[in-house]
N, C-alpha and C positions, 0 to 999 in steps of 0.2 A: 301720525296724528292728523286728522282732517282739519282743514282751515276753518276758522269760525266764520259763519255767514255774516255778511254786512247787515247793519241795522238799516232797514228801509221800510217805510210805511207810505201808502198811497196818500198823495196830497200834502205830505209833510216835507218842508224844505230840507234839502240835503246839500251840504258843502262837500265838494270833491276836489282833491288834489291829485295830479298825476305828474310824476317827474321823469325826466329822461334817464335812460340806462346809465348807471354810474354818474348820474347828475351831469351828463354831457348835454350839449345843445340839441334842441329839437327843431329849432327854427333858424334858418340860415339866410334867407332872402325875404324881401317884402312879399313876394308871391306865396311863400310858405304860409305866412300868417293868414293871407286872404283865402288860400285853399282850405286851411284848417277851419276857419270860420264858416265857409260855405258847407263843409262836411258836417260841422257841428249843427248848423241849422237843419240840414237834411235829416240827420239821424236823430236829432231831438224830436223833430216832427214825426218821423216814422215810428219811433219807440214810445212816444207819449210822454215826453219830458218838456216842461216849460222852463226856459232859461231866464233867470232874473238878473244875473251878473256874471262877469267873467273877466279874467286877465290872462293874456298869453305872455309869459316871460320867456327868456331865451332858452331855458332848460326845464321849464315846468309850466303847468296850467292850473288855474283855479276856476271852478265853476260853482254857481249857486243855482240849483234847479228845484223844481217840484215835480215829482214823478206821478203819473196817473195809475201806476201799478207797481208792485214790489219788484218785478223783473225789469222794469223800464230802464233804470240807470245802468245795470250791467249790460243790457242789450245795446244801449246807446254807446257806451264806452268801448265795447268790443268792436263794433263795426267802425266806429270813428277811428279807433286806434289802428285797426288793420288797414283801412283805406289810406289813412294819412302816412303810415309806415311804408306802404307800397309806393306811394307818390314820392316820398323822400328818398327811398332806396333807388328809384329810377333816376331821380335828378342828381343824386350825389354819387351814383355808381357804387353803391354799397350794398351789403346784405345783412340779414340778421335783425334782431330786435332794436327798436328805437326807445321804448319805454321800459322803466323798471317794472318788476312784477305786477302786482295788483295795484289799482288805484286805491287811494285812501279816502275815507268819507266819514261824516258824522251827521246824525239827525239834528236839526236846528229847532229849538224852541222859538217860534217866530215872534211871540210877544216880547221876548227879552233880547233875542240875538239876531233876528233877521237883518235889521239895519246895521248891526255890528258887523255881520258877515259881509254886507255890501261894502262897508268901509274897509274892512280887513282885506278884501279882494282888490278893490280899486286903488288902495293906498300902497299896494305891494311895490310898484316901481319907485315910489317915494322912499319907502324903507330901504330899498336896495340902492338908493342914491343914484338912480338913473335919470330922474327928473325932480324938479322942485315942487311940482304940483301935479295931481292926478290928471288934470286936463291937458297936460303937456305930453302925456303918453298915448300913443295912437291905438295900441292894441288892448284896450280894455273897454268895458261898458260904461265908463264914466261919461263919455261924450253923449251917450244915449240917455242915461238916467238923469244927468245934471244939465245937459245942454240941448237935448232934443234932437240929436243927430238921427236921421232916418235909418231904420233897420227892420228887417222881418224876423230877426233872431230873438230879440228880447221881448218877453211877456212880463209886464209889470205885475208885481205881487200886490194883493189888496192892501197890505200895510204901506207899501210905497204910494199907492193911489190915495190913501187916507192922510198923507202928509199935508194936503191942502185941497181946496175945492176947485181951483182952476189949474190949468197946465202951467202957466207962468209962475203962480205962487208955489206950486209943487216943486218946480225946478229950483226956485230960490231956497225953499226949505231944505231940499236935498243938498244943495251946494253948501248950506250952512253947517251941515253935519261934518264937513271936511275942514272946518276952520281949526279944529284941534286934532292932535294925534290920538290914536286909540290908547286907552288906559292899558297899563302893563298887565293888569289882571285879566282884561278882556283878550289881549293878545295871547296870553298863556292858556286861557280857557279854550280858545279856538284851536290852538295848536295841539293841546293835550287831547281834546276830543277827536280831532280829525286823525291824528297819528295813531290813536288807540282804538278807533272804531267804537267810540262811546257816544252818548248823547251830549249835546251842548244845550244845557238848560238847567232849571232849578229842580228841586226834589220832587215837586208835584209832576212836572213834565217827565222826569225819569220814571216815576211810578207808573204813569200812564203807558209809556212806551214798554216798560218791563212787563206790565200786565198784558199788553197787546201781543208782544212777541214771546212771552214766557221765557225770559232769559235775563241775565245780568247785563245792565247797560251802562254801568259806571265803573270807574277803576276800583279795584279791591286792594286792600293792604297786602303788600308782598307780591303784587302782580308785576307784569313786565314793565320795565322802566320806560319812560317817555323817550322817543327817538328825536 
């Protein structure tokens, strides 16, 4: 049976997760994280993907992007994964795959879930008990989005820009989003949609995506269980 195509629409945000093979580590030294981010910036630009948020964990990565075409995410992840694997294999004197099969993703209803995904991604190290606050973790976009750290990788989404009229007020408003943990239902919704290749949004958003792609975009009763 052929694999089901990913849900992708031009200019609609996409949450991506890619895990290490057998959930083993993908990053081993500080330079590994730096190389991955450089490659991400390169292939995001070349493929036509705008990166809004990211976190690099020891054995997986989360990305929030807006693609300019339906083929852009797959192109970006293909070349990024290949080049980074080649780099790690040389450094670690290993061979074979670094990542588990296909990356997982979900289309994001920006009006309801864009900033939820920002928080989901940048709070990952806190949920993993690696740090007490997202600002304490070096390998995420929190320092860019909340504190204004310079980077050429991040492209602010219009809804992020709409948080406030000035840069200082915007950063303060963004920081305030992290005063509380994500609600359990939001956590579950993001995980369910991303693991299942479904949409993350309300019924209206689902209907729009279903009509545009002419396929089922939400879980069906009796379908494959959540992973």
